[in-house]
N, C-alpha and C positions, 0 to 999 in steps of 0.2 A: 669644444668637442666633448669634454668631460661632462658638461651639463646635459648634452644630448644623450650620452651614454647612460647617465643616471636616470634621465627621463624615460628612455626606452626600457630600462630595467624595471623601473617602477610600474610602468604600464603593463609589462609582462607579468609582474607579480600580482597586480590587481586582476588581470584577466584570468590568470591561473586560479586564484583564490575563488573567483566567482564561478568558474566552471566546476569546481568541486564542492560548491555550496550544497548544504542539505536543505531539502524542502520538507514541509510538514503539512499534512492534509488530514482533515477529519472526514471519515467515510461512514455514511449511514448503512448499517447492516440490519435492516428491518426484518429479514427472513431468518436471522439467527435466533435459535430457540433455547439452546442449553449450553452448558459448559463444554460439551463435546464439540459443538459448533465453533465456539470460541477457540478451543485448542486446535482444531483442524485448520482454521483460517490462520491463526498465528504461526503454527508449525510450517505450513506449506508456503505461505507468503514470505516468511522470514528467509526462506531458501533462495528467493529471487535475487539475482545479482543487482546490487544497488540499494536494496532495502536495508536500512540501518537499525530501525527500532519499530516495534509495534506495541501499542497499549490498547487493549480492548476493554470496554465497559459493557458488561453483559446486560445490566439493568437498563442503561440508556440506549443499548443497541447501536453503539458507535465504536469505531476504531480510529485511533490516531496513528497515522503512518508517517514515519520519517524516512526519507530516501534521498539518494544522490540524484539530483535532477539531471545531471549530465549522463547518467547511466540508464535511468528508467523514469517514466512519467506516470502521473496519476491514472490515466486511462489504461495503461498496461496493468497496473495493480488491480483496478476495478475488473478488468477482463479476466485476470487470473483468479480473482475471488468468484466471479460468475462461473468459471469452469469447474470450480469446486462444488457448485450447486447452490450458491448463496447470492442474493442480490447485493449490489454495491452501488450506493447512490442511485442513479437512474439506469444503471446497467442491470438488466434482468438476469436472473440465474439461468444457467444452461439447464433446460428441462430434463434431459437425460441424466445429467449429474445429480440434479435435485432428486429425481426418482430413485437413484441409487443410494441416497443417504439413508442412514439408520432411521427407523420410524420416529425416534425421539427427536430427530433433527428436522422433521418436517412440520410445517406450520399446522396448527390445529391438533397436534399430538398431545398437548398438555391440557 
């Protein structure tokens, strides 16, 4: 009986640990133009429930997003970036949001 109890407890711990695991994904941010773009993405996406960390490389036009996979998934992050007016991987920017960006944040402005 004790062995079964220990086994059940161990399985529970493993399942719980896996459900809270952090996932990490690199996102292409090809429409990001300047530091203001980077700041906007970082500030707004960091507010999403489940997002743990964001590291943006402006030169390479990529972001590395760490998030709780049990709370949010990559497609939700990509959609949230698109709603800000920026493309994220293969998710195109929301046109209305893009047109509302400051002119320095629009492609071809530099």
